[in-house]
C-alpha positions in Angstrom: 4.8 27.9 -2.7 4.8 24.7 -0.6 7.8 23.6 1.4 8.8 20.0 0.9 9.4 18.3 4.3 13.1 17.6 4.8 12.5 14.0 5.9 10.5 13.2 2.9 13.1 14.8 0.6 15.9 12.8 2.2 13.9 9.5 1.9 12.9 10.0 -1.8 16.5 11.0 -2.7 17.9 8.0 -0.8 15.6 5.6 -2.5 15.3 7.2 -5.9 18.8 8.6 -6.4 19.3 11.5 -8.8 15.9 11.1 -10.4 14.3 11.2 -6.9 16.2 14.4 -6.1 15.0 16.0 -9.3 11.4 15.0 -8.6 11.5 16.4 -5.1 12.9 19.7 -6.4 10.2 19.9 -9.0 7.3 19.5 -6.5 6.6 23.2 -5.6 6.3 24.1 -9.3 4.1 21.1 -10.0 1.8 22.0 -7.2 1.5 25.6 -8.5 0.6 24.4 -12.0 -2.1 22.1 -10.7 -3.3 24.7 -8.3 -3.9 27.1 -11.2 -5.3 24.3 -13.5 -7.9 23.2 -11.0 -8.6 26.6 -9.4 -7.4 25.5 -5.9 -6.4 27.4 -2.8 -3.6 25.9 -0.8 -4.6 25.7 2.9 -1.2 24.6 4.3 2.2 25.1 2.8 3.7 22.2 4.9 2.4 19.1 3.1 1.7 15.7 4.6 3.7 12.8 3.2 4.1 9.0 3.1 6.8 6.9 1.6 5.9 7.5 -2.0 3.8 10.7 -2.1 3.2 14.2 -0.9 -0.3 15.5 0.0 -1.3 19.1 0.0 -4.5 20.2 1.7 -6.4 22.5 -0.7 -9.8 23.9 -1.2 -11.9 24.7 -4.2 -14.6 27.1 -3.2 -16.1 25.7 -0.1 -15.1 22.1 -0.9 -12.1 20.8 1.1 -9.9 18.5 -1.0 -6.5 16.9 -1.0 -3.9 17.2 -3.8 -1.7 14.2 -3.9 1.6 14.1 -5.8 3.1 10.7 -6.4 6.6 9.5 -7.4 6.3 9.4 -11.1 7.7 5.9 -11.4 4.5 4.7 -9.9 1.6 4.3 -12.1 -0.7 7.2 -11.3 -2.8 6.4 -14.4 -3.6 2.9 -13.0 -4.5 4.3 -9.6 -6.9 6.8 -11.2 -8.4 4.0 -13.3 -8.9 1.9 -10.2 -10.4 4.8 -8.2 -12.9 5.5 -11.0 -13.9 1.8 -11.0 -14.5 1.8 -7.2 -16.5 5.0 -7.4 -15.9 5.8 -3.8 -17.0 2.3 -2.6 -14.8 1.7 0.4 -12.2 4.1 -1.0 -11.4 7.8 -1.3 -13.3 9.5 -4.2 -11.3 10.7 -7.2 -12.2 14.3 -8.2 -9.7 14.8 -11.0 -6.4 13.4 -12.3 -3.2 14.6 -14.0 -1.3 11.4 -14.5 1.4 13.1 -16.6 2.2 15.2 -13.5 1.7 12.4 -11.0 -1.2 14.4 -9.5 -4.6 13.3 -8.1 -7.2 15.5 -6.7 -9.1 13.7 -4.0 -11.9 14.1 -1.5 -10.5 15.2 1.9 -10.4 12.6 4.6 -9.3 12.9 8.2 -5.6 12.3 8.0 -5.3 12.5 11.8 -7.3 9.2 12.3 -6.1 6.0 10.6 -6.8 2.4 11.6 -3.7 2.7 13.8 -6.0 4.5 16.3 -8.1 1.4 16.8 -7.2 -1.7 18.8 -5.5 -4.1 16.5 -8.3 -6.8 16.5 -10.9 -4.1 15.6 -8.7 -2.6 13.0 -8.0 -6.0 11.4 -11.7 -6.6 11.1 -12.3 -3.2 9.5 -9.5 -3.8 7.0 -10.6 -7.3 6.2 -14.1 -6.1 5.5 -12.6 -3.4 3.1 -10.7 -6.1 1.2 -14.1 -7.7 0.4 -15.7 -4.3 -0.3 -13.0 -3.4 -2.8 -13.2 -6.8 -4.6 -15.1 -5.5 -7.7 -14.7 -6.3 -11.4 -11.4 -5.0 -12.6 -11.1 -2.4 -15.3 -9.2 -3.4 -18.5 -5.5 -2.9 -18.9 -4.3 -3.2 -15.3 -1.2 -5.3 -14.4 -2.2 -8.8 -13.3 -1.2 -10.6 -10.2 -0.3 -13.6 -12.3 2.3 -11.4 -14.1 3.7 -10.3 -10.8 3.8 -13.8 -9.3 5.6 -15.2 -12.4 8.7 -13.1 -11.7 8.8 -13.7 -7.9 10.9 -16.9 -7.7 13.7 -15.6 -9.8 13.7 -12.2 -8.1 13.6 -13.5 -4.5 16.4 -16.0 -5.2 18.6 -13.4 -6.8 18.1 -10.8 -4.1 18.6 -13.4 -1.3 22.0 -14.4 -2.9 23.0 -10.7 -3.4 22.5 -10.0 0.3 24.4 -13.0 1.5 21.5 -15.3 2.3 20.0 -13.4 5.3 16.7 -15.3 5.3 16.4 -19.0 6.2 16.4 -20.8 2.9 13.3 -22.8 3.8 11.3 -19.6 4.0 12.5 -18.3 0.6 11.7 -21.7 -0.9 8.2 -21.6 0.6 7.7 -18.0 -0.7 8.6 -19.0 -4.3 6.4 -22.1 -4.1 3.4 -20.1 -2.8 3.9 -17.5 -5.5 3.6 -20.1 -8.2 0.8 -21.9 -6.5 -1.4 -18.8 -5.9 -0.4 -16.5 -8.7 -3.3 -17.4 -11.0 -5.7 -18.9 -8.4 -8.8 -17.5 -6.9 -11.1 -14.6 -7.8 -9.8 -12.2 -10.4 -10.9 -8.8 -9.0 -9.6 -5.3 -8.5 -7.4 -5.3 -5.5 -5.6 -2.7 -3.3 -2.1 -4.0 -3.2 -0.8 -1.6 -0.6 -3.4 -2.0 2.1 -2.1 -1.3 5.6 -3.6 0.3 8.7 -2.1 3.7 7.8 -3.8 3.6 4.4 -7.3 3.5 5.9 -8.5 6.9 7.1 -11.6 8.1 8.9 -14.2 9.8 6.8 -17.6 11.3 7.0 -19.7 9.6 4.3 -18.4 6.2 5.6 -16.6 5.4 8.8 -13.4 4.3 7.1 -12.0 4.6 3.5 -8.9 3.2 1.9 -6.4 5.5 0.3 -3.2 5.2 -1.9 -4.1 2.0 -3.8 -1.6 0.2 -5.8 -4.0 -1.4 -8.3 -3.7 -5.0 -9.5 -6.0 -7.5 -11.0 -6.0 -10.7 -9.1 -7.0 -12.5 -5.9 -8.0 -10.4 -2.9 -5.9 -12.5 -0.5 -2.8 -10.6 -1.9 -4.0 -7.6 0.2 -3.6 -9.4 3.5 0.2 -9.4 4.3 0.7 -5.7 5.1 -2.0 -6.0 7.6 0.1 -8.6 9.3 3.5 -7.0 9.5 2.7 -3.3 10.0 1.5 -3.8 13.6 3.5 -7.0 14.3 5.0 -5.3 17.4 1.6 -5.6 19.1 1.5 -9.4 18.7 3.5 -10.9 21.6 2.7 -14.5 20.9 2.5 -16.8 17.9 -1.2 -17.3 18.8 -1.8 -13.6 18.5 -0.2 -13.5 15.0 -2.5 -16.3 13.9 -5.5 -14.8 15.5 -5.1 -11.5 13.5 -4.7 -13.5 10.3 -7.9 -15.4 11.1 -9.8 -12.1 11.8 -8.8 -10.6 8.5 -9.6 -13.8 6.6 -13.0 -14.1 8.2 -14.0 -10.4 7.8 -12.9 -10.4 4.2 -14.5 -13.9 3.4 -11.1 -14.9 2.1 -9.4 -18.3 1.3 -7.3 -19.0 4.4 -4.7 -21.0 2.5 -4.2 -18.4 -0.1 -4.0 -15.7 2.6 -1.3 -17.7 4.4 0.6 -18.3 1.2 0.7 -14.7 0.1 1.6 -13.6 3.7 4.7 -15.8 3.5 5.6 -14.7 0.0 5.2 -11.0 0.6 6.9 -11.1 4.1 10.0 -12.6 2.5 9.9 -10.0 -0.3 9.5 -7.1 2.1 12.2 -8.5 4.4 14.6 -8.4 1.5 13.4 -4.9 0.4 13.9 -3.6 3.9 17.5 -4.9 4.0 18.2 -3.5 0.6 17.2 0.0 1.8 18.9 -0.1 5.1 15.8 -0.6 7.3 16.0 -2.5 10.6 12.5 -2.6 12.1 10.5 -4.0 9.1 12.8 -7.0 8.4 12.4 -7.9 12.1 8.6 -7.6 11.9 8.6 -9.9 8.8 10.7 -12.5 10.6 8.3 -12.3 13.5 5.3 -13.1 11.3 7.1 -15.8 9.4 8.2 -17.5 12.6 4.7 -17.6 13.9 3.2 -19.0 10.7 5.9 -21.6 10.3 5.0 -23.1 13.7 1.3 -23.4 12.7 
């Protein structure tokens, strides 16, 4: 039986409440069911984890694999659909899926080497190139970016008010304006909506592959913002912030105005989310990025 890491259990319980606690407690039994179903051998009883999922290193015969269990409120079925559409192009390969259990069986990548191990300009270029690689025809039935964008103005305004107006109003107004402006614009492709440097791992069949996609149908520029705030501490000047944005845009052959607009919108959204969940570092990073872009 696997042992759920304490820090992961505490975080999922904190964010998910009673349902999160129940899910965490169910994980050892879910892993055991999927182990039997897919004829797997567990290599390590101490799983890896991120914010939303637990990853168990397993093997089937001589083939090393990774069993990923995701918080059931996320759409594992959509993720599996997207992975099948990508067919390993720029992304981890899907071996099998059990959406009802939140389980995905994936090819094994090198979890010890993400894009965090590269200098930021080099990592930004790799990630930007992946945005373009992943921009393929979307499968039917996925949630669209236009649907997401339509709800952003009301959501941001309400959350800003509930938290006591922590963000300068001009930035919230700009975020709402950009969401409406860019929600239906640009290419309509399959996009990885959770692309950050920790979600790109070293591989053998290709140097770098994306993992943990949150699949949407929309413009690829929506993938840019997390690449801006996740390593914002390494950007001492406003010019450095703008340079990284330019690198991502150029490597991904993206629309610079759309990338700027979505960065503003999603930084405001994530700043509010961080405050709602008691975070301190991420809101400061979002403020750093917004300040630099506002002075452009």
